[in-house]
N, C-alpha and C positions, 0 to 999 in steps of 0.2 A: 644157576639160573632161577631168579626169584619170580614168583606171581603173585598178584594180590588175591586174596580169597574172593573179593565181589568179581574180578575178571574172570575166575575160573567158575563161579556159578552161572555169569552169562554165558560165557563159552558153551556150557554144558547142559545149559538151559534148564537149571534146576534151582530150587529155593533155596536160600540160606540155611534155616534150620537142619534139612535131612543133610545138605553138604557138610557142616559141621559137625555133625555126629558120624559122618564118613571120615572126616579129618582126624577127629580124635582119635579114633581107632588105628587110621595109619601112622599117628602120632604114636599112640602106645606102643605097636607092633616095631617101633624104629626105621620107618620109611620115610618119615617128614618129619620137618623143623617147624615151627610155628613162630614167626617173631612181630614185633612192631616196628613200623616203620620210624626212624630217627628224625624225620621231619614233620610227621604227623601221626599222633599216637592213637587215632582212630583207624588208621590203616594196618592191617594184618597182611604180613607177607608169609609166603610160603616157600620153603627150600626143599628138595629133597636130599635125605641123606645119602651116602656111599652105598648102602644097603638098600636104599629106594630105588636109587638110578640101577643099581644091578637088575633089581626086581624087575623094572619098567622095562629094560633091555632083553629080559628073559621071556616077560609078556609079549613085547614086540615080535621077536622070534616065533611064538607059539601061534599069535594072530596071523603072522603073514605066511607062515607054514599052512596054517587052515585055509587063509584066502586063496593061497595058490591051487590048495587039493579041490576047493569049491569051484572055482572058476576054471580049471584048467581046460574044460572043453567047450569054454564059449570064448569066441574071436575077438580080439583086442579091440576092434571097431566097436562092437556091442557093448564091451564092458566100458570102453570112453564115453559112449552115447549114456549109457545107464549112471554112470557117475556125473556127468555134467547135470542130468534130470535130477539125480538127487540132491545135488548141490543146489538146485534152482527150488525143488521143494523145500529143503531147510531153510534157504533164505526167507520164501514166501510164509514159512512158518514163524520164523522171527518177526518178521515184519506184522503179521496176525497179531501174535503175543503182545507187541509193543503197542499196536493200535487198540487191542482189548484192556490193555494196563492203562491206558488213556482215559477211558470211559468211567 
C-alpha cells in the first residue's frame, strides 16, 4: 500500500520538514521506500518494506496490549463515549488549524 507524503503529513497533523526527517530515518533503517509518482514527478510516494510491515505489526501488538491493560477497568460504554468525544475534539482542532491557515 502506498501513501503520499503530503497525505501522511495532513493525517498526522505535522509540518513537512520534521516529517521528512523522520521518513529519512525510517528509510535508512530499511522500513520505508520513497519513490516518485510515475504520473507526476512532484508527488512523493511512501511504501513500507517487508521489514517495515513486520515492525508495524509488532508495534500494533504492543499498543493493543498496553491499551487493553490501561482500559481494563473502564466499562465499554465509557470507552465508546470517550472515543467519540476525542474524535470530535480532533475534528475541531483540524478545522481550527485550517481556519488559522487561511488567515
